[in-house]
MMTF fields as JSON, N, C-alpha, C and O atoms, coordinates in Angstrom:
{
  "mmtfVersion": "1.0.0",
  "mmtfProducer": "UNKNOWN",
  "numBonds": 279,
  "numAtoms": 280,
  "numGroups": 70,
  "numChains": 1,
  "numModels": 1,
  "chainsPerModel": [1],
  "groupsPerChain": [70],
  "chainIdList": ["A"],
  "bondAtomList": [4, 2, 8, 6, 12, 10, 16, 14, 20, 18, 24, 22, 28, 26, 32, 30, 36, 34, 40, 38, 44, 42, 48, 46, 52, 50, 56, 54, 60, 58, 64, 62, 68, 66, 72, 70, 76, 74, 80, 78, 84, 82, 88, 86, 92, 90, 96, 94, 100, 98, 104, 102, 108, 106, 112, 110, 116, 114, 120, 118, 124, 122, 128, 126, 132, 130, 136, 134, 140, 138, 144, 142, 148, 146, 152, 150, 156, 154, 160, 158, 164, 162, 168, 166, 172, 170, 176, 174, 180, 178, 184, 182, 188, 186, 192, 190, 196, 194, 200, 198, 204, 202, 208, 206, 212, 210, 216, 214, 220, 218, 224, 222, 228, 226, 232, 230, 236, 234, 240, 238, 244, 242, 248, 246, 252, 250, 256, 254, 260, 258, 264, 262, 268, 266, 272, 270, 276, 274],
  "bondOrderList": [1, 1, 1, 1, 1, 1, 1, 1, 1, 1, 1, 1, 1, 1, 1, 1, 1, 1, 1, 1, 1, 1, 1, 1, 1, 1, 1, 1, 1, 1, 1, 1, 1, 1, 1, 1, 1, 1, 1, 1, 1, 1, 1, 1, 1, 1, 1, 1, 1, 1, 1, 1, 1, 1, 1, 1, 1, 1, 1, 1, 1, 1, 1, 1, 1, 1, 1, 1, 1],
  "groupList": [{"groupName": "MET", "atomNameList": ["N", "CA", "C", "O"], "elementList": ["N", "C", "C", "O"], "formalChargeList": [0, 0, 0, 0], "bondAtomList": [1, 0, 2, 1, 3, 2], "bondOrderList": [1, 1, 2], "singleLetterCode": "M", "chemCompType": "L-PEPTIDE LINKING"}, {"groupName": "GLU", "atomNameList": ["N", "CA", "C", "O"], "elementList": ["N", "C", "C", "O"], "formalChargeList": [0, 0, 0, 0], "bondAtomList": [1, 0, 2, 1, 3, 2], "bondOrderList": [1, 1, 2], "singleLetterCode": "E", "chemCompType": "L-PEPTIDE LINKING"}, {"groupName": "LYS", "atomNameList": ["N", "CA", "C", "O"], "elementList": ["N", "C", "C", "O"], "formalChargeList": [0, 0, 0, 0], "bondAtomList": [1, 0, 2, 1, 3, 2], "bondOrderList": [1, 1, 2], "singleLetterCode": "K", "chemCompType": "L-PEPTIDE LINKING"}, {"groupName": "ASP", "atomNameList": ["N", "CA", "C", "O"], "elementList": ["N", "C", "C", "O"], "formalChargeList": [0, 0, 0, 0], "bondAtomList": [1, 0, 2, 1, 3, 2], "bondOrderList": [1, 1, 2], "singleLetterCode": "D", "chemCompType": "L-PEPTIDE LINKING"}, {"groupName": "TRP", "atomNameList": ["N", "CA", "C", "O"], "elementList": ["N", "C", "C", "O"], "formalChargeList": [0, 0, 0, 0], "bondAtomList": [1, 0, 2, 1, 3, 2], "bondOrderList": [1, 1, 2], "singleLetterCode": "W", "chemCompType": "L-PEPTIDE LINKING"}, {"groupName": "ILE", "atomNameList": ["N", "CA", "C", "O"], "elementList": ["N", "C", "C", "O"], "formalChargeList": [0, 0, 0, 0], "bondAtomList": [1, 0, 2, 1, 3, 2], "bondOrderList": [1, 1, 2], "singleLetterCode": "I", "chemCompType": "L-PEPTIDE LINKING"}, {"groupName": "ASN", "atomNameList": ["N", "CA", "C", "O"], "elementList": ["N", "C", "C", "O"], "formalChargeList": [0, 0, 0, 0], "bondAtomList": [1, 0, 2, 1, 3, 2], "bondOrderList": [1, 1, 2], "singleLetterCode": "N", "chemCompType": "L-PEPTIDE LINKING"}, {"groupName": "TYR", "atomNameList": ["N", "CA", "C", "O"], "elementList": ["N", "C", "C", "O"], "formalChargeList": [0, 0, 0, 0], "bondAtomList": [1, 0, 2, 1, 3, 2], "bondOrderList": [1, 1, 2], "singleLetterCode": "Y", "chemCompType": "L-PEPTIDE LINKING"}, {"groupName": "SER", "atomNameList": ["N", "CA", "C", "O"], "elementList": ["N", "C", "C", "O"], "formalChargeList": [0, 0, 0, 0], "bondAtomList": [1, 0, 2, 1, 3, 2], "bondOrderList": [1, 1, 2], "singleLetterCode": "S", "chemCompType": "L-PEPTIDE LINKING"}, {"groupName": "THR", "atomNameList": ["N", "CA", "C", "O"], "elementList": ["N", "C", "C", "O"], "formalChargeList": [0, 0, 0, 0], "bondAtomList": [1, 0, 2, 1, 3, 2], "bondOrderList": [1, 1, 2], "singleLetterCode": "T", "chemCompType": "L-PEPTIDE LINKING"}, {"groupName": "PRO", "atomNameList": ["N", "CA", "C", "O"], "elementList": ["N", "C", "C", "O"], "formalChargeList": [0, 0, 0, 0], "bondAtomList": [1, 0, 2, 1, 3, 2], "bondOrderList": [1, 1, 2], "singleLetterCode": "P", "chemCompType": "L-PEPTIDE LINKING"}, {"groupName": "VAL", "atomNameList": ["N", "CA", "C", "O"], "elementList": ["N", "C", "C", "O"], "formalChargeList": [0, 0, 0, 0], "bondAtomList": [1, 0, 2, 1, 3, 2], "bondOrderList": [1, 1, 2], "singleLetterCode": "V", "chemCompType": "L-PEPTIDE LINKING"}, {"groupName": "GLN", "atomNameList": ["N", "CA", "C", "O"], "elementList": ["N", "C", "C", "O"], "formalChargeList": [0, 0, 0, 0], "bondAtomList": [1, 0, 2, 1, 3, 2], "bondOrderList": [1, 1, 2], "singleLetterCode": "Q", "chemCompType": "L-PEPTIDE LINKING"}, {"groupName": "HIS", "atomNameList": ["N", "CA", "C", "O"], "elementList": ["N", "C", "C", "O"], "formalChargeList": [0, 0, 0, 0], "bondAtomList": [1, 0, 2, 1, 3, 2], "bondOrderList": [1, 1, 2], "singleLetterCode": "H", "chemCompType": "L-PEPTIDE LINKING"}, {"groupName": "LEU", "atomNameList": ["N", "CA", "C", "O"], "elementList": ["N", "C", "C", "O"], "formalChargeList": [0, 0, 0, 0], "bondAtomList": [1, 0, 2, 1, 3, 2], "bondOrderList": [1, 1, 2], "singleLetterCode": "L", "chemCompType": "L-PEPTIDE LINKING"}, {"groupName": "ARG", "atomNameList": ["N", "CA", "C", "O"], "elementList": ["N", "C", "C", "O"], "formalChargeList": [0, 0, 0, 0], "bondAtomList": [1, 0, 2, 1, 3, 2], "bondOrderList": [1, 1, 2], "singleLetterCode": "R", "chemCompType": "L-PEPTIDE LINKING"}, {"groupName": "PHE", "atomNameList": ["N", "CA", "C", "O"], "elementList": ["N", "C", "C", "O"], "formalChargeList": [0, 0, 0, 0], "bondAtomList": [1, 0, 2, 1, 3, 2], "bondOrderList": [1, 1, 2], "singleLetterCode": "F", "chemCompType": "L-PEPTIDE LINKING"}, {"groupName": "GLY", "atomNameList": ["N", "CA", "C", "O"], "elementList": ["N", "C", "C", "O"], "formalChargeList": [0, 0, 0, 0], "bondAtomList": [1, 0, 2, 1, 3, 2], "bondOrderList": [1, 1, 2], "singleLetterCode": "G", "chemCompType": "PEPTIDE LINKING"}, {"groupName": "ALA", "atomNameList": ["N", "CA", "C", "O"], "elementList": ["N", "C", "C", "O"], "formalChargeList": [0, 0, 0, 0], "bondAtomList": [1, 0, 2, 1, 3, 2], "bondOrderList": [1, 1, 2], "singleLetterCode": "A", "chemCompType": "L-PEPTIDE LINKING"}],
  "groupTypeList": [0, 1, 2, 3, 4, 5, 6, 5, 7, 8, 8, 9, 3, 10, 11, 2, 5, 1, 5, 5, 12, 13, 11, 14, 8, 1, 2, 2, 5, 15, 8, 11, 11, 5, 6, 12, 12, 3, 8, 8, 7, 14, 0, 16, 17, 9, 5, 6, 14, 13, 5, 6, 8, 2, 3, 2, 1, 1, 18, 14, 2, 18, 5, 1, 2, 5, 6, 3, 1, 7],
  "groupIdList": [1, 2, 3, 4, 5, 6, 7, 8, 9, 10, 11, 12, 13, 14, 15, 16, 17, 18, 19, 20, 21, 22, 23, 24, 25, 26, 27, 28, 29, 30, 31, 32, 33, 34, 35, 36, 37, 38, 39, 40, 41, 42, 43, 44, 45, 46, 47, 48, 49, 50, 51, 52, 53, 54, 55, 56, 57, 58, 59, 60, 61, 62, 63, 64, 65, 66, 67, 68, 69, 70],
  "secStructList": [7, 7, 1, 1, 3, 3, 3, 3, 3, 3, 3, 1, 7, 2, 2, 2, 2, 2, 2, 2, 2, 2, 2, 2, 2, 2, 6, 6, 7, 7, 3, 3, 3, 7, 7, 7, 7, 7, 1, 1, 7, 6, 6, 1, 1, 7, 3, 3, 3, 3, 3, 3, 4, 4, 4, 2, 2, 2, 2, 2, 2, 2, 2, 2, 2, 2, 2, 2, 2, 7],
  "xCoordList": [111.42, 110.93, 111.641, 111.317, 111.99, 112.798, 112.545, 111.838, 113.922, 114.048, 112.707, 112.09, 112.521, 111.607, 110.161, 109.493, 109.569, 108.457, 107.599, 108.01, 106.5, 105.752, 104.277, 103.612, 103.902, 102.412, 101.344, 101.202, 100.66, 99.902, 98.348, 97.511, 98.191, 96.743, 96.462, 96.982, 95.695, 95.279, 94.162, 93.423, 93.564, 92.145, 91.719, 92.484, 90.607, 90.506, 89.442, 89.141, 88.957, 88.289, 89.213, 89.644, 89.432, 89.82, 89.69, 90.477, 88.353, 87.437, 88.049, 88.272, 88.348, 88.69, 90.2, 90.485, 91.131, 92.199, 92.386, 92.88, 91.841, 91.787, 91.282, 91.934, 90.211, 89.721, 90.92, 91.227, 91.532, 92.489, 93.694, 94.556, 93.994, 95.254, 94.919, 95.518, 93.857, 93.363, 93.528, 93.872, 93.271, 92.857, 94.594, 95.161, 95.12, 96.446, 97.245, 97.865, 97.274, 97.83, 97.506, 98.29, 95.92, 95.619, 96.64, 97.111, 97.021, 97.773, 99.123, 100.002, 99.259, 100.927, 101.692, 102.921, 101.001, 101.496, 102.035, 101.115, 102.95, 103.022, 102.672, 103.003, 102.104, 101.724, 102.188, 102.675, 102.01, 102.364, 101.227, 101.116, 100.45, 99.621, 100.152, 100.695, 100.14, 100.802, 99.868, 99.955, 98.962, 98.106, 98.083, 97.914, 98.161, 98.786, 97.61, 97.947, 96.36, 95.053, 95.403, 95.864, 95.108, 95.151, 94.041, 93.015, 94.647, 93.904, 92.536, 91.599, 92.463, 91.61, 90.379, 89.275, 90.757, 90.031, 90.438, 91.243, 90.009, 89.872, 89.492, 89.975, 88.731, 88.639, 90.181, 90.41, 90.935, 92.421, 93.429, 93.747, 93.985, 94.895, 94.626, 93.43, 95.279, 95.112, 95.763, 96.702, 95.234, 95.811, 96.562, 96.051, 97.806, 98.314, 98.805, 99.414, 98.621, 99.235, 100.117, 99.953, 101.194, 102.844, 102.931, 102.766, 103.228, 103.853, 105.318, 105.857, 105.456, 107.071, 106.477, 105.433, 107.785, 107.523, 107.316, 106.453, 107.891, 107.925, 106.135, 105.767, 105.455, 104.012, 103.084, 102.01, 103.509, 102.826, 101.752, 100.598, 101.772, 100.481, 99.823, 98.715, 100.229, 99.098, 98.34, 97.11, 99.28, 98.113, 97.27, 96.31, 97.506, 96.511, 95.315, 94.213, 95.835, 94.711, 93.888, 92.736, 94.012, 93.123, 92.538, 91.385, 93.271, 92.773, 91.589, 90.664, 91.616, 90.804, 89.659, 88.691, 89.389, 88.701, 87.769, 86.539, 88.412, 87.97, 86.967, 85.762, 87.678, 87.008, 85.644, 84.629, 85.918, 84.649, 83.312, 82.141, 83.838, 82.681, 82.442, 81.66, 83.086, 83.01, 82.355, 82.038],
  "yCoordList": [106.812, 106.529, 105.99, 107.012, 105.553, 104.888, 106.471, 107.476, 105.73, 106.966, 106.699, 105.648, 107.854, 107.522, 107.317, 106.537, 107.984, 107.746, 109.18, 110.278, 108.891, 110.338, 110.077, 109.172, 110.953, 111.069, 111.08, 112.061, 110.025, 109.966, 110.456, 110.658, 110.587, 110.731, 111.153, 110.496, 112.175, 112.576, 112.733, 113.3, 112.293, 112.529, 112.79, 112.374, 113.423, 113.355, 111.932, 111.592, 111.176, 110.144, 108.765, 108.144, 108.413, 107.001, 105.899, 105.226, 105.844, 104.479, 104.715, 103.617, 105.715, 105.988, 105.445, 104.523, 106.028, 105.784, 104.451, 103.984, 103.741, 102.074, 101.373, 100.478, 101.871, 101.19, 101.416, 100.465, 102.887, 102.82, 102.361, 102.476, 101.762, 101.118, 99.732, 99.222, 99.263, 97.726, 97.423, 96.282, 98.609, 98.354, 98.361, 97.315, 99.263, 99.187, 98.123, 97.672, 97.555, 96.244, 94.995, 94.175, 95.154, 93.947, 94.376, 93.405, 95.355, 95.806, 95.431, 95.494, 94.952, 95.095, 96.232, 96.248, 97.115, 98.3, 98.716, 99.112, 98.631, 98.775, 100.252, 101.104, 100.607, 101.663, 101.721, 100.795, 103.028, 103.427, 104.504, 105.454, 104.225, 105.541, 106.158, 105.467, 107.486, 108.309, 109.296, 110.509, 108.728, 109.266, 110.83, 110.695, 111.981, 113.143, 113.881, 114.877, 113.489, 113.889, 113.97, 113.066, 115.148, 115.416, 114.031, 113.666, 113.504, 112.616, 113.023, 112.227, 114.251, 114.777, 115.314, 115.362, 115.832, 116.631, 116.148, 116.88, 115.165, 114.564, 115.563, 115.334, 116.69, 117.585, 117.988, 118.178, 118.044, 118.672, 117.89, 116.899, 118.126, 117.086, 116.232, 116.082, 115.728, 114.904, 113.51, 113.438, 112.261, 110.997, 111.189, 111.616, 110.724, 110.324, 109.149, 108.466, 108.799, 107.585, 107.846, 108.489, 107.028, 107.23, 105.986, 104.813, 106.477, 104.615, 105.535, 106.634, 104.472, 104.286, 105.195, 105.046, 106.308, 106.903, 106.01, 106.37, 104.889, 104.368, 103.804, 103.654, 103.617, 103.276, 104.088, 103.644, 105.568, 106.709, 106.574, 106.541, 106.515, 105.944, 105.089, 105.348, 104.118, 102.681, 103.126, 103.064, 103.783, 104.227, 105.151, 105.069, 106.552, 107.228, 106.739, 107.26, 105.716, 105.377, 104.637, 105.066, 103.725, 103.016, 104.194, 104.061, 105.38, 105.919, 106.719, 106.799, 107.456, 107.697, 107.074, 107.78, 105.808, 104.927, 104.744, 104.777, 104.588, 104.847, 105.922, 105.82, 106.993, 108.269, 108.419, 109.097, 107.708, 107.631, 106.496, 106.542, 105.761, 104.743, 105.095, 104.441, 106.036, 106.01, 107.597, 108.229],
  "zCoordList": [105.028, 104.117, 102.4, 101.794, 101.865, 100.857, 100.058, 100.12, 99.122, 98.062, 97.006, 96.834, 96.457, 95.048, 95.445, 94.767, 96.55, 96.731, 96.741, 97.114, 96.303, 96.234, 96.459, 95.955, 97.24, 97.594, 96.446, 95.717, 96.336, 95.093, 95.333, 94.454, 96.71, 96.942, 98.465, 99.367, 98.73, 99.981, 100.34, 99.536, 101.712, 101.901, 103.134, 104.005, 103.568, 105.224, 105.676, 106.82, 104.168, 104.428, 104.588, 103.617, 105.895, 105.768, 105.002, 104.337, 105.266, 104.362, 102.807, 102.298, 102.003, 100.752, 100.695, 99.931, 101.505, 101.79, 101.472, 100.446, 102.678, 102.677, 101.101, 100.562, 100.597, 99.689, 98.325, 97.606, 98.125, 97.347, 97.606, 96.735, 98.826, 99.135, 98.433, 97.486, 99.1, 98.52, 97.428, 97.121, 96.351, 94.995, 94.733, 94.419, 94.85, 94.659, 94.726, 93.763, 96.167, 96.438, 95.4, 94.921, 95.199, 93.972, 92.897, 92.306, 92.561, 91.211, 91.388, 90.529, 92.805, 92.984, 93.2, 93.271, 93.295, 93.519, 95.46, 96.176, 95.875, 97.28, 97.64, 96.816, 98.663, 99.495, 100.703, 101.35, 101.081, 102.809, 102.88, 102.105, 103.871, 104.457, 105.444, 106.306, 105.573, 106.562, 107.266, 107.076, 108.094, 108.769, 109.371, 110.583, 109.112, 109.641, 110.495, 111.135, 110.541, 111.433, 112.967, 113.663, 113.306, 114.779, 115.251, 114.675, 116.41, 117.007, 117.701, 117.74, 118.227, 118.899, 118.262, 118.805, 116.706, 116.263, 114.649, 114.074, 114.036, 112.81, 111.883, 110.774, 111.938, 110.815, 110.15, 108.955, 111.017, 111.051, 110.555, 111.212, 109.551, 108.788, 107.775, 107.528, 107.224, 105.986, 106.25, 107.042, 105.532, 105.513, 103.801, 102.766, 104.055, 102.736, 102.404, 103.227, 101.273, 100.631, 99.38, 98.343, 99.934, 99.263, 98.311, 98.643, 97.045, 96.555, 95.913, 96.039, 95.302, 94.437, 92.992, 92.358, 92.773, 91.543, 90.5, 89.7, 90.268, 89.111, 88.861, 87.697, 89.642, 89.964, 89.342, 88.936, 89.204, 89.47, 88.061, 88.488, 87.006, 85.858, 86.339, 86.808, 86.343, 87.094, 87.933, 87.922, 89.009, 90.194, 90.233, 91.0, 89.166, 88.95, 87.799, 87.626, 87.172, 86.552, 87.419, 87.361, 88.178, 89.297, 90.169, 90.58, 90.495, 91.237, 90.975, 91.783, 89.578, 88.727, 88.62, 88.904, 88.255, 88.036, 89.506, 89.491, 90.495, 92.034, 92.065, 92.294, 91.79, 92.561, 91.145, 91.307, 89.968, 89.604, 89.93, 89.553, 90.555, 91.185, 92.764, 93.453, 93.186, 94.852, 94.705, 95.713]
}
């Protein structure tokens, strides 16, 4: 992972992660999904969404809006 990347969101819901990643990409914010869920037992572990720290404020606003609607 590149320098200055931060975990901006974590969830166990892969659909929500995909929605957030799509919205961020529409805003020209690059993101990376790191799935740390156990492949046998999806109830263990999380899916993490990472972005460059310079995009933090804009990403948090977008995520807040998504959380209000989802």
